[in-house]
C-alpha positions as CSV (number, residue, x, y, z in Angstrom):
1,M,25.9,3.0,-26.7
2,I,23.6,3.5,-23.5
3,E,24.7,2.1,-20.2
4,I,21.8,0.3,-18.0
5,T,22.5,1.2,-14.5
6,V,20.9,0.0,-11.3
7,P,18.4,2.7,-9.7
8,K,18.0,3.2,-6.0
9,L,15.0,0.9,-5.2
10,N,15.2,0.5,-1.5
11,N,16.6,2.6,1.1
12,N,17.1,-0.5,3.4
13,D,19.5,-2.3,1.0
14,A,22.9,-1.7,-0.2
15,Q,22.6,-4.5,-2.8
16,Y,20.0,-6.1,-4.8
17,D,19.7,-9.5,-6.5
18,L,19.5,-9.8,-10.3
19,V,16.7,-12.3,-10.8
20,E,16.5,-12.8,-14.3
21,W,16.9,-11.0,-17.8
22,L,13.4,-10.6,-19.5
23,A,15.3,-10.2,-22.9
24,E,18.0,-12.4,-24.1
25,D,21.5,-11.1,-24.6
26,G,22.0,-9.6,-28.1
27,A,18.2,-9.4,-28.7
28,T,16.7,-6.3,-30.2
29,V,14.7,-4.4,-27.8
30,A,12.2,-1.5,-28.0
31,K,11.8,1.7,-25.7
32,D,9.5,0.7,-22.7
33,E,10.0,-3.0,-23.1
34,D,10.8,-4.8,-19.8
35,L,14.4,-5.8,-19.6
36,V,15.4,-7.2,-16.3
37,T,14.1,-8.2,-12.9
38,L,15.7,-6.9,-9.7
39,E,14.6,-8.0,-6.2
40,T,15.1,-5.9,-2.9
41,S,14.5,-7.2,0.6
42,K,10.8,-6.0,0.2
43,A,9.8,-6.3,-3.6
44,A,10.8,-7.2,-7.1
45,E,11.0,-4.5,-9.7
46,D,11.1,-4.7,-13.5
47,L,13.4,-2.1,-15.2
48,V,12.4,-1.2,-18.8
49,S,14.3,0.0,-21.7
50,E,14.6,3.8,-22.2
51,H,15.9,3.4,-25.8
52,D,15.5,1.1,-29.0
53,G,18.6,-0.8,-29.8
54,V,20.5,-4.2,-29.3
55,L,20.8,-5.4,-25.6
56,H,24.1,-6.7,-24.1
57,H,24.2,-8.3,-20.6
58,A,27.0,-7.2,-18.6
59,V,26.0,-9.0,-15.4
60,G,24.4,-12.4,-15.3
61,A,21.3,-13.7,-13.4
62,G,21.8,-14.7,-9.7
63,E,24.4,-12.0,-9.2
64,Q,24.1,-9.3,-6.6
65,V,24.3,-5.6,-7.8
66,A,24.6,-2.1,-6.2
67,P,22.8,1.0,-6.9
68,G,24.7,2.8,-9.6
69,A,26.3,-0.4,-11.1
70,V,26.2,-1.0,-14.8
71,I,24.3,-4.3,-15.6
72,G,24.0,-4.0,-19.3
73,R,24.1,-1.7,-22.3
74,I,22.0,-0.8,-25.4
75,F,23.7,-0.6,-28.7
76,A,22.3,1.2,-31.9
77,D,22.7,-2.1,-33.8
78,A,24.3,-5.6,-33.7
79,A,27.4,-4.3,-35.7
80,A,28.0,-1.7,-32.8
81,R,27.7,-4.4,-30.2
82,D,30.1,-6.8,-32.0
83,A,32.5,-4.1,-32.3
84,F,32.3,-3.4,-28.7
85,L,32.9,-7.2,-27.9
86,A,35.6,-7.5,-30.4
87,A,37.6,-4.6,-28.9
88,G,37.6,-6.6,-25.6
89,S,35.8,-3.6,-23.8
90,G,35.0,-3.9,-20.1
91,S,35.8,-7.0,-18.1
92,G,34.2,-10.1,-16.8
93,G,30.8,-10.5,-18.5
94,D,31.6,-7.7,-21.1
95,S,34.7,-9.6,-22.4
96,G,32.7,-11.9,-24.8
97,S,29.3,-12.4,-26.3
98,G,26.7,-14.4,-24.3
99,A,28.0,-13.2,-21.1
100,G,24.6,-12.8,-19.6
101,S,23.4,-16.2,-20.4
102,G,26.7,-17.9,-19.2
103,A,26.3,-16.3,-15.9
104,R,22.8,-17.6,-15.8
105,A,23.8,-21.0,-16.6
106,E,26.4,-20.9,-13.9
107,A,23.7,-19.4,-11.5
108,L,21.1,-22.1,-12.3
109,G,23.3,-25.0,-12.6
110,E,22.9,-27.8,-15.1
111,G,19.2,-29.0,-15.0
112,T,17.9,-27.0,-12.2
113,D,14.7,-24.9,-12.2
114,F,15.9,-22.2,-9.6
115,V,18.4,-19.5,-9.4
116,L,21.1,-19.0,-6.8
117,T,22.5,-15.6,-6.0
118,A,26.2,-15.2,-5.7
119,S,25.9,-14.9,-1.9
120,A,23.5,-18.0,-1.8
121,R,25.8,-20.1,-4.0
122,A,28.8,-19.5,-1.6
123,R,27.0,-20.1,1.6
124,A,25.4,-23.3,0.0
125,A,28.9,-24.6,-0.8
126,E,30.3,-23.8,2.6
127,S,27.3,-25.5,4.4
128,G,27.1,-28.6,2.1
129,I,23.5,-27.8,1.1
130,T,22.2,-30.3,-1.3
131,E,20.3,-29.5,-4.6
132,E,17.5,-31.6,-3.1
133,E,17.4,-29.1,-0.1
134,L,17.4,-26.1,-2.3
135,R,14.6,-27.5,-4.4
136,S,12.5,-28.2,-1.1
137,L,12.5,-24.4,-0.6
138,G,10.0,-24.1,-3.5
139,K,11.6,-20.8,-4.7
140,R,12.8,-19.6,-8.1
141,I,15.2,-17.3,-6.7
142,I,17.3,-18.3,-3.7
143,K,19.1,-15.8,-1.7
144,G,21.7,-15.9,0.9
145,S,19.3,-15.5,3.7
146,D,17.4,-18.4,2.5
147,I,20.6,-20.6,2.7
148,E,21.2,-19.2,6.3
149,A,17.6,-20.1,7.2
150,L,17.9,-23.6,5.6
151,A,21.1,-24.3,7.5
152,E,19.7,-23.3,10.7
153,R,16.7,-25.6,10.4
154,R,19.1,-28.3,9.4
155,A,21.3,-27.7,12.4
156,A,18.1,-27.7,14.6
157,A,17.0,-31.0,13.2
158,V,20.4,-32.7,14.0
159,S,20.6,-31.3,17.6
160,A,17.0,-30.1,18.8
161,T,18.2,-30.0,22.2
162,E,20.7,-27.2,21.6
163,V,18.1,-25.1,20.1
164,P,16.0,-23.1,23.0
165,G,12.3,-24.0,22.6
166,N,11.4,-20.2,22.8
167,R,13.4,-19.2,19.9
168,L,11.6,-17.3,17.2
169,E,13.4,-16.5,14.0
170,L,12.9,-12.9,12.6
171,S,11.9,-12.6,9.0
172,Q,14.2,-10.7,6.6
173,H,11.5,-8.2,6.1
174,Q,11.4,-7.6,10.0
175,R,15.0,-7.4,10.1
176,A,15.0,-4.7,7.4
177,I,12.4,-2.7,9.5
178,G,14.7,-3.1,12.5
179,A,17.6,-1.6,10.6
180,V,15.6,1.5,9.6
181,V,14.4,2.1,13.1
182,T,18.0,1.8,14.4
183,E,19.4,4.0,11.7
184,S,16.7,6.7,12.6
185,H,17.5,6.6,16.2
186,R,21.3,6.8,15.4
187,T,21.3,9.6,13.0
188,V,18.2,11.9,13.5
189,P,17.9,14.1,16.6
190,A,14.2,14.0,16.7
191,S,11.7,15.8,18.7
192,F,8.0,15.2,19.1
193,T,4.8,17.5,19.3
194,V,1.2,16.4,19.7
195,V,-2.0,18.3,19.3
196,R,-5.9,17.3,20.0
197,I,-8.2,18.0,16.9
198,R,-12.0,17.7,16.8
199,V,-12.9,15.5,14.1
200,D,-16.8,15.5,14.3
201,A,-16.9,17.6,11.0
202,A,-14.3,15.8,9.2
203,E,-16.0,12.4,10.0
204,A,-19.4,13.8,8.8
205,A,-17.6,14.9,5.5
206,A,-16.1,11.5,5.1
207,R,-19.4,9.6,5.5
208,E,-20.9,12.1,2.8
209,L,-18.0,11.5,0.4
210,S,-18.5,7.6,1.1
211,A,-22.1,7.5,0.3
212,A,-21.7,9.6,-2.8
213,S,-18.7,7.9,-4.3
214,G,-19.3,4.3,-3.1
215,T,-15.6,4.2,-1.7
216,M,-15.0,4.0,2.0
217,V,-13.4,7.2,2.8
218,G,-12.0,7.8,6.2
219,L,-9.9,10.1,8.4
220,P,-6.7,8.7,6.9
221,A,-7.5,9.7,3.4
222,L,-8.6,13.3,4.6
223,L,-5.5,13.7,6.5
224,I,-3.2,12.6,3.7
225,N,-5.1,15.0,1.3
226,R,-4.7,17.9,3.7
227,L,-1.1,17.1,4.6
228,A,-0.1,17.2,1.1
229,S,-1.4,20.6,0.5
230,L,1.1,22.0,3.1
231,R,4.2,21.3,1.3
232,E,4.5,24.9,-0.4
233,S,3.7,26.6,3.0
234,F,5.9,24.5,5.1
235,P,8.7,23.2,2.6
236,A,11.4,22.3,5.3
237,F,8.9,19.5,6.3
238,F,9.0,18.0,2.9
239,A,12.9,17.7,2.7
240,T,16.1,15.7,3.0
241,Y,18.8,16.7,5.5
242,H,22.4,16.7,4.4
243,E,25.4,16.7,6.7
244,D,27.0,19.7,4.8
245,G,24.3,22.0,6.4
246,Y,21.5,22.2,3.8
247,V,18.3,20.4,3.0
248,L,16.9,19.4,-0.6
249,L,13.3,20.3,-0.8
250,A,10.8,17.9,-2.3
251,E,9.3,19.0,-5.5
252,Q,6.2,16.8,-5.3
253,S,3.8,16.1,-2.3
254,H,4.5,12.3,-2.2
255,V,3.1,11.0,1.1
256,G,4.2,7.6,2.5
257,V,1.6,5.9,4.8
258,T,2.2,2.8,7.1
259,V,0.4,-0.2,6.3
260,D,0.5,-3.2,8.7
261,L,-2.2,-6.1,8.5
262,G,-0.2,-8.7,10.3
263,K,2.1,-9.7,7.5
264,G,4.7,-7.1,7.9
265,L,5.1,-3.2,7.8
266,Y,5.0,-1.6,4.6
267,I,5.2,2.2,3.7
268,P,3.7,2.6,0.3
269,V,3.5,6.1,-1.2
270,V,0.6,8.1,-2.4
271,R,2.2,10.2,-5.3
272,D,1.2,13.9,-6.0
273,A,-1.5,13.6,-3.3
274,D,-2.1,17.3,-3.4
275,R,-3.5,16.7,-6.8
276,L,-6.0,13.9,-5.8
277,S,-9.2,14.1,-4.3
278,E,-10.2,12.6,-0.8
279,V,-11.9,9.8,-2.8
280,E,-8.9,9.0,-4.9
281,V,-6.6,8.9,-2.1
282,A,-9.0,6.5,-0.2
283,E,-9.1,4.3,-3.3
284,Q,-5.3,4.1,-3.3
285,L,-5.3,3.2,0.5
286,E,-7.8,0.4,-0.3
287,D,-5.2,-1.0,-3.1
288,F,-2.4,-0.7,-0.5
289,R,-4.3,-2.9,1.9
290,F,-5.0,-5.6,-0.8
291,S,-1.2,-5.4,-1.8
292,A,0.0,-5.8,2.0
293,L,-2.2,-8.8,2.4
294,R,-0.8,-10.5,-0.8
295,G,2.7,-9.1,0.1
296,D,3.2,-8.1,-3.6
297,F,4.1,-4.4,-3.5
298,R,6.6,-3.2,-6.5
299,G,9.8,-1.6,-5.1
300,S,8.7,1.7,-6.9
301,E,5.5,1.8,-4.8
302,L,7.6,2.1,-1.7
303,M,10.2,4.7,-2.8
304,G,9.9,8.5,-3.0
305,A,7.9,9.7,0.0
306,A,8.6,13.3,1.1
307,I,6.9,12.9,4.4
308,T,5.2,9.9,6.1
309,L,1.9,9.3,8.0
310,S,2.1,6.6,10.5
311,L,-1.5,5.2,11.1
312,N,-2.1,3.9,14.5
313,N,-5.7,4.6,14.5
314,D,-7.3,1.8,16.5
315,E,-9.8,3.2,18.7
316,D,-7.9,2.2,22.0
317,V,-4.6,4.1,20.9
318,L,-4.4,7.4,22.4
319,L,-1.1,8.6,20.5
320,T,1.9,7.2,19.0
321,Q,5.4,8.7,18.7
322,P,6.8,7.6,15.4
323,I,10.4,7.9,14.3
324,V,11.5,10.1,11.6
325,F,12.2,7.9,8.5
326,P,15.7,8.3,7.2
327,G,15.9,10.6,4.3
328,Q,13.0,12.7,5.6
329,T,12.4,15.4,8.2
330,C,9.2,14.6,9.5
331,M,6.6,11.9,10.2
332,V,3.1,12.5,11.2
333,S,1.2,10.2,13.4
334,L,-2.7,9.6,13.7
335,G,-4.3,8.1,17.0
336,G,-7.4,6.5,17.4
337,V,-10.8,8.5,17.5
338,Q,-11.8,9.2,21.2
339,T,-15.0,10.6,22.6
340,G,-15.0,12.8,25.5
341,L,-17.5,15.4,26.9
342,E,-17.0,19.1,26.1
343,L,-18.6,22.3,27.4
344,A,-20.5,24.5,25.1
345,A,-20.4,28.4,25.3
346,D,-24.1,28.4,26.8
347,G,-22.9,26.0,29.6
348,S,-24.4,23.0,28.1
349,V,-22.5,19.6,28.0
350,F,-22.3,17.7,24.6
351,A,-20.1,14.6,23.3
352,A,-17.4,15.4,21.0
353,R,-15.1,13.2,18.7
354,Y,-11.4,13.8,18.6
355,V,-7.9,12.5,17.7
356,H,-4.3,13.3,18.6
357,V,-2.1,14.0,15.7
358,G,1.4,14.0,16.4
359,L,4.6,15.3,14.6
360,A,8.1,13.7,15.2
361,F,10.5,16.2,13.4
362,D,14.2,16.4,12.8
363,H,15.5,19.4,15.2
364,R,18.3,20.2,13.0
365,V,15.7,21.5,10.4
366,V,12.6,22.2,12.2
367,N,12.0,24.2,15.4
368,G,9.3,23.6,18.0
369,R,7.4,26.8,17.1
370,E,7.1,25.7,13.3
371,A,6.1,22.2,14.3
372,V,3.1,23.7,16.4
373,Q,2.2,25.9,13.4
374,F,2.3,23.0,11.0
375,L,0.1,20.9,13.3
376,Q,-2.3,23.8,13.8
377,A,-2.5,24.2,9.9
378,I,-3.7,20.5,10.0
379,K,-6.1,21.1,12.7
380,G,-7.7,23.9,10.9
381,A,-8.0,21.9,7.7
382,L,-9.5,18.9,9.4
383,Q,-11.9,20.7,11.7
384,V,-13.4,22.7,8.6
385,P,-15.0,20.3,5.9
386,A,-13.7,20.8,2.4
387,A,-17.2,22.2,1.3
388,Q,-17.0,24.9,3.8
389,R,-13.4,25.9,2.8
390,E,-14.4,26.0,-0.9
391,T,-17.5,28.3,-0.1
392,A,-15.2,30.6,2.0
393,T,-12.7,30.8,-1.0
394,T,-15.3,31.5,-3.5
395,A,-17.1,34.2,-1.2
396,G,-13.6,35.9,-0.6
């Protein structure tokens, strides 16, 4: 018997909603087959079977589940599952066959076409929300936050004069962002250092890559590529701090990057960025922008970053001091490209292009001198195009 447990899908949530089982209770499933859909505050995620066997639902659709919870089991065959149920193993949904479908029926209700989570069901009963009002939401899965918003809208309609005209409801997604920022300021003693970097050569290299590949390559793609390559030289910058006085070093150069196109802030992850070319990174960033516009990121796309890049590269932005994302030790920020006059060695004046790159760091793990060395390594990499670095390496 193999237990199906809930993985950690989102650092912001303590519980997820079990939206639906994709395979029936008692069905024979194959390895890598989709089993169940879980929903976090940011995205939906399908869990797949890691083994062949017969599926048993331990938790029904519409319920809330915490990371680590057992929501189902895979048995070698139907006889093994029947023996488990006959023995009365477990409790609740495990005490008899068809538990998953029974819980699903309870969640759906007779003849309805939507799912209520456990918290939504309780809050709907408390508020006297009708089935017609629930259906008006137009959602297949209805959560507690949806019921709260519906109750507030109902109260506003009944007594509009009691609601200030300047009131703006924050979305659940925005509330989750606020919780992360609050947690960062509460738990991380952060410091910040910034350097100015000439990017004339880097921009020229990006233009050449764009022309050769047909993909729009910009400074963010180059910076992510260089940043990921520094993990072995600066392992503490790609780590997770523990209160017992140690850090866990990341084993892969997964780089998170902020994406905000006006529909909420997301931080998807470029995985193994040190193994990708600048063009491949640029292609992933383009995919991220489309996903941000549609709001259809999968939970797995938003998890696992070892370090994060905060993009604030509008031309009017000089620099930004980011937070340190909980569970990481550093966040790098990229400001907008500026143009300024520089003095050459021969006394002539010329126009130069530059950016400010900042580093917010957990001072329990990283010290100021190391932060400067890290930023200088980024600076050196951006000021020398990849072609020049490869030529120098070959010549050496």
